[in-house]
N, C-alpha and C positions, 0 to 999 in steps of 0.2 A: 503494500499499500505507499503510495506517496501523495504529493500534493496534487497531482494531476487528476486521483480519483475524485479527490473531492470538490475540485474545480468541474469535472466533467459532469459530477452528479447534481451540482450549481446550475450548471449551465443547460441541465436536461430536465429541472426542475423536480428533481427527485430528492427534496430536501422535507423536513420534517424541523419545525421550530419549538421549541418546548417554553412552556409558560414562565418558567426561569428566564429563558434567554430574551423574551420578549419584555420582560419585567426589568431586565438590567439595562437592556437597549435605550428603554425608556429614561431611567435613570441617567444615563449616559447621555441622553438626545443623541442617539445613533439610529438612523434609518436602517430598514433591512436591507434597500438598494445599497448602501452606502457599505453594510457588512459584505454584502456577495462582492461589490467592487474590489475591497480590502484582501479577498481572497484569490479572487481571478487574476487580476492585475497584479502579478509579482509575490503573492503569499508564500510565504514558506514556513513549514513545520520546524516550531522550534522546541518541540518536548512532545514525546510520546508516551500515552499512557496505555499499554497493551492489555494488563489487567484491569481497565476499568469496568464497570458494569453499567447496564448488560452490554455494551458494543467497547471495542476498543476506542480510546478517544484520542485527539491530539490537537495542540494548542499551536495555533496560527497565527504568524505575526503578517500584517498586512498595513496598507496605509490608504487613507480615503485620498478623495481628489486636491484636499488640500497639502497633503501630506500629512497628517496628524496620524498616530499609530492607533492599532487597533488591534488588541487580541480575541479571538474566537476561539472556543471549545468546540470541536466537532468530534460525535461518535460514528464510525463508519461501517456501515454493515456488509460485508464482501458478500452475502446471498444475493441481497436486493440492490446494490450497489445504490444504497441508499446514504444520505446522511443528515444527522441531527443536529441541530445547533444546540448546544447545552448551557452554552454561559458565552456572554461577550461582555468586553469592559476597555474603557481607555485606561491602558496601563500609566501607573503611579511613576513616575521617573524616580522616585525615592527607591524604589524597590527593583527597579531591572537596571542594568547595565546597557546601553544601547539596545532597548527592549528586547532585547534575547538571551540575557542571563539574570536569574535572580539574583539578588543582593543579598 
């Protein structure tokens, strides 16, 4: 599994949005299209959680149109080739080095 699998699922509309991700997006004033853009246009997996339940999950770093970083966590189902947006947020610069490494 790599970022292209997540991108393909998003581009094909095989996406589920958790209620938690919708709540977090609203709190951080992030539009769903902005989140998708951050993944499709140069997103990179910076952490993976192979033992996450119910699906393996991946933390993706991407940027919106104005260059602001966005972190989104995606569960990926290999069988159905669908993704589930688990959570999303604007990373805190005090907690991340170059938005990629936890302090």
